[in-house]
LOVOMI-861261 format. One record per atom (N, C-alpha, C, O, CB): residue in three letters; atom name; y negated, z negated, x negated. Coordinates in Angstrom, 3 decimals, m for minus. Glycine has a CB too. Layout:
<mises>
residu,atome,Y,Z,X
ala,CA,Y,Z,X
...
</mises>
This chain:
<mises>
residu,atome,Y,Z,X
met,N,27.924,m26.764,m14.168
met,CA,27.550,m28.083,m13.488
met,C,27.152,m27.887,m12.101
met,O,26.389,m26.995,m11.732
met,CB,26.410,m28.793,m14.201
gly,N,27.774,m28.874,m11.244
gly,CA,27.526,m28.796,m9.976
gly,C,26.148,m29.169,m9.353
gly,O,25.472,m29.798,m10.167
gly,CB,28.435,m29.480,m9.476
ile,N,25.613,m29.001,m8.328
ile,CA,24.359,m29.218,m7.894
ile,C,24.093,m30.799,m8.080
ile,O,23.064,m31.203,m8.621
ile,CB,24.213,m28.689,m6.425
asn,N,25.065,m31.638,m7.607
asn,CA,24.753,m33.037,m7.506
asn,C,24.409,m33.400,m9.067
asn,O,23.378,m34.050,m9.242
asn,CB,26.055,m33.939,m6.819
lys,N,25.194,m33.031,m10.230
lys,CA,24.739,m33.319,m11.352
lys,C,23.300,m32.822,m12.041
lys,O,22.618,m33.491,m12.818
lys,CB,25.699,m32.994,m11.990
leu,N,23.027,m31.536,m11.576
leu,CA,21.842,m31.077,m11.824
leu,C,20.581,m32.001,m11.165
leu,O,19.600,m32.394,m11.797
leu,CB,21.893,m29.679,m11.347
phe,N,20.820,m32.211,m9.934
phe,CA,19.846,m33.191,m9.477
phe,C,19.779,m34.740,m10.243
phe,O,18.770,m35.347,m10.602
phe,CB,20.178,m33.363,m7.964
ser,N,20.932,m35.068,m10.334
ser,CA,21.073,m36.512,m11.224
ser,C,20.402,m36.321,m12.453
ser,O,19.626,m37.186,m12.859
ser,CB,22.649,m36.987,m11.613
ala,N,20.651,m35.107,m13.198
ala,CA,19.997,m34.993,m14.739
ala,C,18.542,m34.764,m14.430
ala,O,17.779,m35.186,m15.299
ala,CB,20.637,m33.627,m15.772
gly,N,18.001,m34.203,m13.408
gly,CA,16.654,m34.084,m13.123
gly,C,15.753,m35.475,m12.985
gly,O,14.578,m35.627,m13.319
gly,CB,16.617,m33.307,m11.882
gly,N,16.498,m36.271,m12.498
gly,CA,15.778,m37.574,m12.318
gly,C,14.816,m37.581,m10.749
gly,O,15.112,m36.973,m9.720
gly,CB,14.700,m37.753,m13.791
val,N,13.822,m38.317,m10.946
val,CA,12.974,m38.598,m10.014
val,C,12.035,m37.306,m9.473
val,O,11.695,m37.115,m8.305
val,CB,12.211,m39.700,m10.570
val,N,11.718,m36.496,m10.612
val,CA,10.784,m35.118,m10.414
val,C,11.641,m34.385,m9.740
val,O,11.104,m33.709,m8.862
val,CB,10.247,m34.266,m11.754
arg,N,13.032,m34.250,m9.855
arg,CA,13.412,m33.003,m9.038
arg,C,13.429,m32.890,m7.571
arg,O,13.434,m31.775,m7.050
arg,CB,14.630,m32.672,m9.356
trp,N,13.440,m34.040,m6.825
trp,CA,13.463,m34.072,m5.453
trp,C,12.036,m33.754,m4.794
trp,O,12.056,m33.212,m3.689
trp,CB,13.981,m35.411,m5.053
pro,N,10.859,m34.034,m5.355
pro,CA,9.565,m33.554,m4.942
pro,C,9.561,m32.072,m5.186
pro,O,9.241,m31.285,m4.295
pro,CB,8.407,m34.269,m5.692
leu,N,9.883,m31.724,m6.281
leu,CA,9.866,m30.178,m6.671
leu,C,10.893,m29.311,m5.670
leu,O,10.736,m28.137,m5.335
leu,CB,10.401,m29.991,m8.367
leu,N,11.844,m30.089,m5.332
leu,CA,12.814,m29.211,m4.206
leu,C,12.245,m29.148,m2.832
leu,O,12.530,m28.247,m2.043
leu,CB,14.335,m29.897,m3.982
gly,N,11.389,m30.180,m2.552
gly,CA,10.841,m30.550,m1.174
gly,C,9.606,m29.613,m1.099
gly,O,9.491,m28.891,m0.109
gly,CB,10.428,m32.235,m0.997
phe,N,8.625,m29.577,m2.139
phe,CA,7.701,m28.566,m2.103
phe,C,7.917,m27.004,m2.304
phe,O,7.187,m26.175,m1.762
phe,CB,6.907,m28.940,m2.944
ser,N,8.853,m26.716,m3.028
ser,CA,9.424,m25.359,m3.046
ser,C,10.017,m25.096,m1.699
ser,O,9.823,m23.945,m1.306
ser,CB,10.496,m25.184,m4.165
val,N,10.674,m25.853,m0.913
val,CA,10.938,m25.451,0.535
val,C,9.705,m25.323,1.269
val,O,9.565,m24.318,1.965
val,CB,11.818,m26.445,1.269
met,N,8.826,m26.153,1.222
met,CA,7.772,m26.010,1.860
met,C,6.759,m24.587,1.770
met,O,6.173,m23.964,2.656
met,CB,7.183,m27.130,1.481
ala,N,6.830,m24.423,0.552
ala,CA,6.132,m23.098,0.072
ala,C,6.737,m21.858,0.503
ala,O,6.076,m20.864,0.804
ala,CB,6.088,m23.009,m1.407
ile,N,8.064,m21.927,0.532
ile,CA,8.612,m20.803,0.967
ile,C,8.401,m20.656,2.504
ile,O,8.117,m19.552,2.968
ile,CB,10.006,m20.787,0.568
ala,N,8.532,m21.721,3.277
ala,CA,8.534,m21.883,4.699
ala,C,6.888,m21.291,5.097
ala,O,6.600,m20.504,5.999
ala,CB,8.897,m23.660,5.137
leu,N,6.099,m21.852,4.261
leu,CA,4.692,m21.141,4.344
leu,C,4.408,m19.640,4.120
leu,O,3.638,m18.935,4.773
leu,CB,3.881,m21.747,3.399
ile,N,5.174,m19.292,3.077
ile,CA,5.050,m17.570,2.671
ile,C,5.396,m17.050,3.772
ile,O,4.613,m16.248,4.281
ile,CB,6.020,m16.875,1.461
ile,N,6.708,m17.367,4.473
ile,CA,7.404,m16.867,5.512
ile,C,6.624,m16.741,6.908
ile,O,6.704,m15.761,7.649
ile,CB,8.550,m17.689,5.626
glu,N,5.795,m17.982,7.165
glu,CA,5.091,m17.918,8.426
glu,C,3.916,m17.067,8.075
glu,O,3.689,m16.184,8.902
glu,CB,4.688,m19.349,9.027
leu,N,3.104,m17.121,7.032
leu,CA,1.986,m16.118,6.724
leu,C,2.410,m14.541,6.888
leu,O,1.729,m13.800,7.597
leu,CB,1.500,m16.369,5.184
val,N,3.523,m14.088,6.224
val,CA,3.809,m12.666,6.519
val,C,4.230,m12.502,7.769
val,O,4.137,m11.376,8.258
val,CB,4.751,m12.081,5.690
arg,N,4.765,m13.556,8.524
arg,CA,4.782,m13.152,9.912
arg,C,3.545,m12.960,10.787
arg,O,3.450,m12.066,11.627
arg,CB,5.513,m14.035,10.520
phe,N,2.619,m13.859,10.527
phe,CA,1.287,m13.723,10.806
phe,C,0.643,m12.369,10.601
phe,O,0.279,m11.620,11.508
phe,CB,0.642,m14.641,10.075
trp,N,0.554,m12.165,9.415
trp,CA,m0.210,m10.823,9.173
trp,C,0.709,m9.671,9.490
trp,O,0.252,m8.533,9.382
trp,CB,m0.730,m10.671,7.633
asp,N,1.850,m9.835,9.838
asp,CA,2.706,m8.548,10.602
asp,C,2.349,m8.706,11.974
asp,O,2.901,m7.855,12.671
asp,CB,4.482,m8.575,10.484
arg,N,1.699,m9.410,12.537
arg,CA,1.350,m9.451,14.098
arg,C,0.199,m8.976,14.201
arg,O,m0.051,m8.308,15.204
arg,CB,1.338,m10.757,14.804
ile,N,m0.921,m9.205,13.097
ile,CA,m2.231,m8.611,13.412
ile,C,m2.232,m7.029,13.072
ile,O,m1.702,m6.619,12.040
ile,CB,m3.383,m9.389,12.567
thr,N,m2.806,m6.238,13.922
thr,CA,m3.125,m4.798,13.735
thr,C,m4.591,m4.353,13.624
thr,O,m5.326,m4.880,14.459
thr,CB,m2.560,m4.081,14.837
tyr,N,m5.021,m3.721,12.995
tyr,CA,m6.288,m3.143,12.636
tyr,C,m6.628,m1.872,13.412
tyr,O,m5.937,m0.923,13.039
tyr,CB,m6.296,m2.859,11.189
asp,N,m7.506,m1.577,14.396
asp,CA,m7.807,m0.603,15.110
asp,C,m8.959,0.020,14.351
asp,O,m10.028,m0.589,14.366
asp,CB,m8.045,m0.999,16.469
gly,N,m8.857,1.279,13.622
gly,CA,m9.876,1.585,12.973
gly,C,m10.905,2.228,13.676
gly,O,m12.069,2.195,13.276
gly,CB,m9.529,2.217,12.024
ser,N,m10.487,2.929,14.902
ser,CA,m11.691,3.661,15.450
ser,C,m12.692,2.499,16.325
ser,O,m13.815,2.807,16.724
ser,CB,m11.090,4.998,16.531
lys,N,m12.192,1.380,16.503
lys,CA,m13.060,0.426,16.964
lys,C,m13.564,m0.527,16.079
lys,O,m14.485,m1.314,16.301
lys,CB,m12.533,m0.184,17.907
lys,N,m12.851,m0.398,14.982
lys,CA,m13.132,m1.629,13.767
lys,C,m12.862,m2.956,14.627
lys,O,m13.804,m3.702,14.894
lys,CB,m14.996,m1.662,13.022
gln,N,m11.817,m3.180,14.971
gln,CA,m11.198,m4.580,15.799
gln,C,m10.035,m4.834,14.958
gln,O,m9.413,m3.942,14.380
gln,CB,m10.666,m4.373,17.580
leu,N,m9.744,m6.147,14.904
leu,CA,m8.449,m6.797,14.565
leu,C,m7.714,m7.459,15.968
leu,O,m8.219,m8.282,16.731
leu,CB,m8.772,m8.012,13.392
arg,N,m6.648,m6.967,16.037
arg,CA,m5.962,m7.629,17.508
arg,C,m4.751,m8.443,16.837
arg,O,m4.063,m8.064,15.889
arg,CB,m5.270,m6.260,18.848
leu,N,m4.652,m9.636,17.539
leu,CA,m3.376,m10.151,17.249
leu,C,m2.568,m10.219,18.424
leu,O,m2.937,m10.772,19.460
leu,CB,m3.453,m11.418,16.642
thr,N,m1.346,m9.596,18.245
thr,CA,m0.723,m9.275,19.279
thr,C,0.246,m10.588,19.621
thr,O,0.883,m11.233,18.788
thr,CB,m0.038,m7.922,19.024
leu,N,0.205,m10.779,20.814
leu,CA,1.038,m12.043,21.086
leu,C,2.567,m11.653,21.763
leu,O,3.134,m12.562,22.369
leu,CB,0.125,m13.059,22.191
gly,N,3.097,m10.609,21.690
gly,CA,4.268,m10.124,22.001
gly,C,4.252,m9.443,23.324
gly,O,5.271,m8.975,23.830
gly,CB,5.193,m11.122,21.931
tyr,N,3.056,m9.398,23.881
tyr,CA,2.916,m8.639,25.279
tyr,C,2.054,m7.369,24.663
tyr,O,1.390,m7.524,23.638
tyr,CB,1.995,m9.648,26.684
arg,N,2.102,m6.253,25.273
arg,CA,0.995,m5.100,24.844
arg,C,m0.207,m5.532,25.739
arg,O,m1.312,m5.317,25.241
arg,CB,1.509,m3.335,25.202
asp,N,m0.184,m5.989,26.727
asp,CA,m1.485,m6.123,27.508
asp,C,m2.439,m7.399,27.101
asp,O,m3.650,m7.512,27.287
asp,CB,m1.096,m6.252,29.065
arg,N,m1.446,m8.408,26.434
arg,CA,m2.052,m9.783,25.873
arg,C,m2.369,m9.721,24.492
arg,O,m1.461,m9.894,23.679
arg,CB,m1.098,m10.981,26.024
ser,N,m3.362,m9.531,24.165
ser,CA,m3.857,m9.831,22.614
ser,C,m5.062,m10.441,22.499
ser,O,m5.808,m10.487,23.477
ser,CB,m4.017,m8.616,21.761
leu,N,m5.404,m10.970,21.344
leu,CA,m6.642,m11.704,21.109
leu,C,m7.298,m10.577,20.443
leu,O,m6.720,m9.764,19.722
leu,CB,m6.551,m13.121,20.243
leu,N,m8.869,m10.586,20.808
leu,CA,m9.580,m9.743,20.031
leu,C,m10.682,m10.331,18.841
leu,O,m11.583,m11.129,19.099
leu,CB,m10.239,m8.941,21.018
phe,N,m10.473,m9.902,17.833
phe,CA,m11.621,m10.556,16.802
phe,C,m12.435,m9.304,16.263
phe,O,m11.994,m8.308,15.690
phe,CB,m10.876,m11.475,15.361
cys,N,m13.618,m9.594,16.569
cys,CA,m14.794,m8.772,16.176
cys,C,m15.225,m8.993,14.890
cys,O,m16.192,m8.372,14.448
cys,CB,m15.895,m8.969,17.006
</mises>
């Protein structure tokens, strides 16, 4: 079965499911990228969000 036949057989419900699935995957990727940029400084008990430059970071207390 081709992808066109699968979507035709799925009817109206298949298209919103596809859209929400793509949005969910994009959100998961964005959250992984965000949490990857946050570092925890254990000695000072601070979270830092690095913005791509070593000297420019946001400090969360």
